[in-house]
Every structure is written in structure tokens, then in C-alpha cells.
C-alpha positions as CSV (number, residue, x, y, z in Angstrom):
1,M,105.4,109.7,101.1
2,Y,104.5,106.6,98.9
3,K,101.4,105.5,100.6
4,H,100.2,108.7,101.0
5,K,100.5,109.2,97.4
6,N,98.4,105.8,96.4
7,S,95.9,106.7,99.2
8,F,95.5,110.1,97.2
9,I,95.0,108.3,94.0
10,V,93.0,105.9,95.3
11,A,90.7,108.5,97.2
12,T,90.7,110.8,94.2
13,T,89.9,108.0,91.8
14,N,87.2,106.9,93.9
15,I,85.5,110.2,94.3
16,I,85.3,111.2,91.1
17,V,84.1,107.9,89.4
18,I,81.5,107.5,92.2
19,C,80.0,111.2,92.2
20,L,80.1,111.1,87.8
21,V,78.0,107.4,87.9
22,P,74.8,109.1,89.4
23,I,75.5,112.6,87.1
24,I,75.8,110.0,84.0
25,Y,72.8,108.1,85.6
26,E,70.6,111.1,85.9
27,L,71.4,112.8,82.4
28,I,71.8,109.9,79.9
29,L,70.6,106.5,81.4
30,K,67.2,107.4,83.3
31,N,65.1,105.9,80.6
32,T,66.9,102.7,79.7
33,I,67.8,101.5,83.3
34,N,65.5,100.8,86.0
35,P,66.1,103.1,88.8
36,P,65.7,100.6,91.5
37,L,67.8,98.1,89.4
38,F,70.9,100.6,89.5
39,N,70.3,101.7,92.8
40,L,70.5,98.5,94.4
41,V,73.0,96.4,92.1
42,I,74.5,98.1,89.3
43,F,76.1,101.3,91.5
44,P,77.3,99.5,94.3
45,L,79.1,96.9,92.2
46,I,80.6,99.9,90.2
47,I,82.1,100.9,93.4
48,A,83.1,97.3,94.1
49,F,84.2,96.9,90.4
50,I,86.3,100.3,90.8
51,N,88.6,99.3,94.0
52,I,89.3,95.5,93.0
53,V,90.8,97.4,89.9
54,L,92.5,99.6,92.2
55,W,93.4,96.9,94.9
56,F,95.3,94.5,92.1
57,S,97.1,98.0,90.4
58,K,99.9,98.9,91.5
59,F,98.1,101.8,94.1
60,K,97.7,98.8,96.9
61,L,96.9,100.0,100.4
62,K,95.0,98.1,103.1
63,F,91.9,97.1,103.1
64,E,90.5,99.2,105.2
65,Y,92.0,102.7,103.3
66,H,89.8,101.0,100.1
67,M,86.7,100.5,101.3
68,L,87.1,104.1,103.5
69,W,87.5,105.8,100.4
70,A,84.6,103.8,98.9
71,Y,82.5,105.0,101.9
72,V,83.1,108.4,101.3
73,A,82.4,108.1,97.7
74,L,79.2,107.5,98.1
75,F,78.4,110.1,101.0
76,L,79.7,112.4,98.4
77,S,77.3,110.5,95.5
78,F,74.2,110.8,98.1
79,I,74.9,114.8,97.9
80,V,75.7,115.2,94.5
81,S,72.0,113.0,93.9
82,F,70.4,115.4,96.5
83,V,71.6,118.7,94.6
84,L,70.2,116.6,90.8
85,I,67.4,116.0,92.3
86,I,66.1,118.7,94.0
87,D,66.8,121.8,92.7
88,P,65.7,125.2,95.5
89,T,66.4,127.5,92.5
90,K,63.0,126.7,91.1
91,E,59.5,128.3,92.2
92,K,57.7,125.9,93.5
93,P,53.4,125.7,93.5
94,P,52.5,125.6,97.4
95,G,52.1,121.7,97.3
96,E,55.0,121.0,95.7
97,T,57.2,121.5,99.4
98,L,55.4,118.5,100.4
99,V,57.2,116.4,97.2
100,V,60.6,118.3,97.6
101,H,60.5,116.4,101.3
102,A,59.3,113.1,100.0
103,D,62.1,113.1,97.2
104,F,64.4,113.8,100.1
105,L,63.3,111.2,102.1
106,M,63.5,108.8,99.0
107,I,66.8,110.2,98.6
108,I,67.7,109.5,102.3
109,Y,66.5,106.0,101.9
110,I,68.3,104.8,98.6
111,A,71.5,105.9,100.1
112,I,70.6,103.8,103.5
113,V,69.8,100.9,101.2
114,Q,73.2,101.1,99.2
115,W,74.9,101.6,102.2
116,I,73.6,98.3,103.4
117,V,74.5,96.4,100.2
118,L,78.3,97.8,100.1
119,L,78.6,96.8,103.5
120,V,77.7,93.0,102.6
121,L,79.3,93.5,99.2
122,T,82.9,94.6,101.8
123,G,82.3,91.6,103.8
124,I,82.4,89.6,100.6
125,L,85.0,91.7,99.4
126,Y,87.3,90.9,102.4
127,I,86.5,87.3,102.9
128,V,87.8,87.1,99.2
129,K,91.0,89.3,100.0
130,V,91.6,86.8,103.3
131,L,91.4,83.9,101.1
132,F,93.2,84.9,97.9
133,T,96.3,86.3,100.5
134,K,96.4,82.9,102.4
135,K,96.6,80.9,98.9
136,N,99.1,83.3,97.7
137,K,101.1,82.7,101.0
138,K,101.1,79.2,101.0
139,I,102.1,79.2,97.1
140,I,105.4,81.8,98.2
141,L,106.2,79.0,101.0
142,E,105.8,76.1,99.0
143,E,107.8,77.9,96.3
144,G,110.5,78.9,98.6
145,C,111.1,75.5,100.7
């Protein structure tokens, strides 16, 4: 039961924070932060930072579970971005549907690039995690002997 509780907390934290970040960006920070910088650098770093903080807190799970929930949250933030940018309730002039499709394709492109950046960050974090745990095991073994 303990691991399920930790998994639930990690999942909820990832999903809530990562889905709130695009909302905050669209409502407040869009004019101050360059969109490509936000989408390609800041947003994936926020995801990595959240999972690093969760990893070093008492909610330790396997590395794979942390990253699984990060990817689920990234997918849900893609949906949130789609809903924020494309509002189907507004009436559109005749040529506007082409713009809506272009917005949708741009959102898909940004999501794919964010996924690739997050994949690279996942690899880097995994290497750091492996090196960190090996270093700690060596220290524990040396102190224990």
C-alpha cells in the first residue's frame, strides 16, 4: 500500500503542476518569455526539476515510475494547450479554419519536440541517478567494513 500511495502522490503532483504550467504561461508569461525558449528549454526543465525534487523527498519510487508520470503529465499538458489555444465555441470566418488546423499542427510539433527534449533529459537524469547510487553504495560499503 505504501508504494501505491507514493505513486499516487507523484502522479498527482506531476499532472497538476505540469498542466498548470501551460495555463500560467498562456495567461501571464506569454508576453515576457519567448515561446520557443519556454517550450524547448524551460518547460522540460520544470518537468525534470519536479521529478528530481520528488526523487529526493520521501516519495521515492523507481526511476521508471517517476518518468512514466512525467510523460503522462506531458501528454495531458498537450491536451490542455490544445484546449487553451483552440477554442471551438467562437464563430470563425470562412478562412479561419485553416488557421485552426495550422495551430493544431504547431501544437503537435511543439509536443513532439518537447517529448524529444524530455527524452534526452530522462537519459541524462538516469545516468546521474546510476552514478549517484553507485557512489552511495561504495560509501556505504566502505563505512560498513
